[in-house]
C-alpha positions as CSV (number, residue, x, y, z in Angstrom):
1,M,0.0,0.0,0.0
2,L,1.3,3.4,-1.0
3,G,0.9,6.4,1.3
4,F,1.2,10.0,0.3
5,T,0.7,13.5,1.7
6,V,-1.0,16.3,-0.1
7,R,0.5,19.7,0.8
8,S,-1.4,22.8,0.0
9,F,0.5,25.9,-0.8
10,S,-0.5,29.3,-2.1
11,Q,1.2,32.4,-3.3
12,I,1.0,36.2,-3.3
13,E,2.7,38.4,-5.9
14,G,2.6,42.1,-6.8
15,D,4.5,45.3,-7.1
16,V,5.9,47.7,-4.5
17,M,5.5,51.2,-5.9
18,D,5.7,54.9,-4.9
19,P,2.6,57.1,-5.3
20,K,3.5,57.8,-8.9
21,D,3.4,54.1,-9.7
22,K,7.2,53.8,-10.1
23,G,8.5,50.4,-8.9
24,I,10.6,50.4,-5.7
25,P,13.5,48.0,-5.9
26,N,15.0,46.1,-3.0
27,A,12.0,46.5,-0.7
28,I,12.0,43.9,2.1
29,L,8.6,42.2,2.6
30,I,7.8,39.9,5.5
31,A,4.7,37.7,5.5
32,T,3.8,36.4,8.9
33,D,1.2,33.7,9.3
34,S,-1.0,34.9,12.2
35,T,-2.0,31.4,13.3
36,R,1.3,29.6,13.1
37,N,3.6,32.6,13.7
38,I,5.8,31.5,10.8
39,A,7.4,34.2,8.7
40,D,8.7,34.3,5.1
41,T,10.8,37.1,3.7
42,V,11.3,38.2,0.1
43,K,12.9,41.2,-1.6
44,S,11.4,43.1,-4.5
45,D,13.4,43.0,-7.8
46,N,14.7,45.9,-9.8
47,R,11.2,46.7,-11.1
48,G,9.6,46.5,-7.6
49,F,8.0,43.1,-8.3
50,Y,7.9,40.6,-5.4
51,F,6.7,37.0,-5.1
52,F,5.9,34.9,-2.1
53,T,5.6,31.1,-2.8
54,N,4.7,28.2,-0.6
55,L,2.5,30.1,1.7
56,K,0.1,27.9,3.7
57,P,-3.6,29.0,3.5
58,G,-4.4,31.3,6.4
59,K,-4.3,34.9,7.6
60,Y,-1.1,36.9,7.2
61,K,0.4,40.2,8.3
62,I,2.7,41.7,5.6
63,E,5.3,44.2,6.6
64,V,7.1,46.3,3.9
65,K,10.3,48.3,4.4
66,A,12.3,50.3,1.8
67,A,15.0,52.9,2.0
68,G,13.6,56.4,1.7
69,F,10.0,55.3,2.4
70,Q,7.7,55.0,5.4
71,P,7.3,51.3,6.5
72,A,3.8,49.8,5.8
73,V,2.0,47.0,7.6
74,L,-1.0,45.2,6.0
75,Q,-3.1,43.2,8.4
76,N,-5.5,40.3,7.8
77,I,-4.4,39.3,4.3
78,V,-6.3,36.1,3.7
79,V,-4.5,33.5,1.6
80,K,-6.8,30.7,0.3
81,E,-6.0,27.3,-1.0
82,E,-7.4,28.2,-4.4
83,D,-4.7,30.9,-4.8
84,T,-2.5,28.6,-6.8
85,G,-3.0,25.9,-9.3
86,V,-3.7,25.2,-13.0
87,V,-6.7,26.9,-14.6
88,D,-7.5,26.1,-18.3
89,D,-4.0,24.7,-18.9
90,D,-2.4,27.9,-17.8
91,M,-0.6,28.4,-14.4
92,Y,-2.7,30.7,-12.2
93,N,-0.2,33.1,-10.6
94,G,-2.1,33.4,-7.3
95,Q,-3.3,36.4,-5.3
96,R,-2.1,39.8,-6.5
97,L,-1.4,42.5,-3.9
98,D,0.2,45.8,-5.1
99,I,1.6,48.0,-2.4
100,I,2.1,51.7,-2.5
101,L,4.7,53.2,-0.1
102,I,4.7,56.8,1.0
103,P,8.1,58.7,0.9
104,A,9.7,59.2,4.3
105,K,9.7,62.8,5.6
106,P,13.0,64.6,5.4
107,G,15.1,64.0,8.5
108,K,13.5,60.7,9.4
C-alpha cells in the first residue's frame, strides 16, 4: 500500500510602488502567518516586483520596508488554498497584492 501526503501551498505576488506608480527595488517584505507565527521574507526585484511562494492557507500580516519610504503593515491578508494551481491549462499566478509606499519625511 502506498501512502502520500497532499501539501497545499498558495502564493502572493505584486509590485511595491511609490505614489507615482514607479517600482521600488530592494524593498523587504515579511509575510507572517498569524496562526502559526511563521514568517517568510522576500525582496522586490529591480522593477519592484515581489513573489511569495509556498504560503500555507491562512491569515497573514505583511510588513514592507524600503530605504527612503515609510514602512507599511498590511493586516488580515487572507490566503486561500485556491490561490495557486492550474486553470485552463495555464498556471494561475495566485493572489495579486500591489503595495504603495509613502516617501519618508525629510530628517527621518
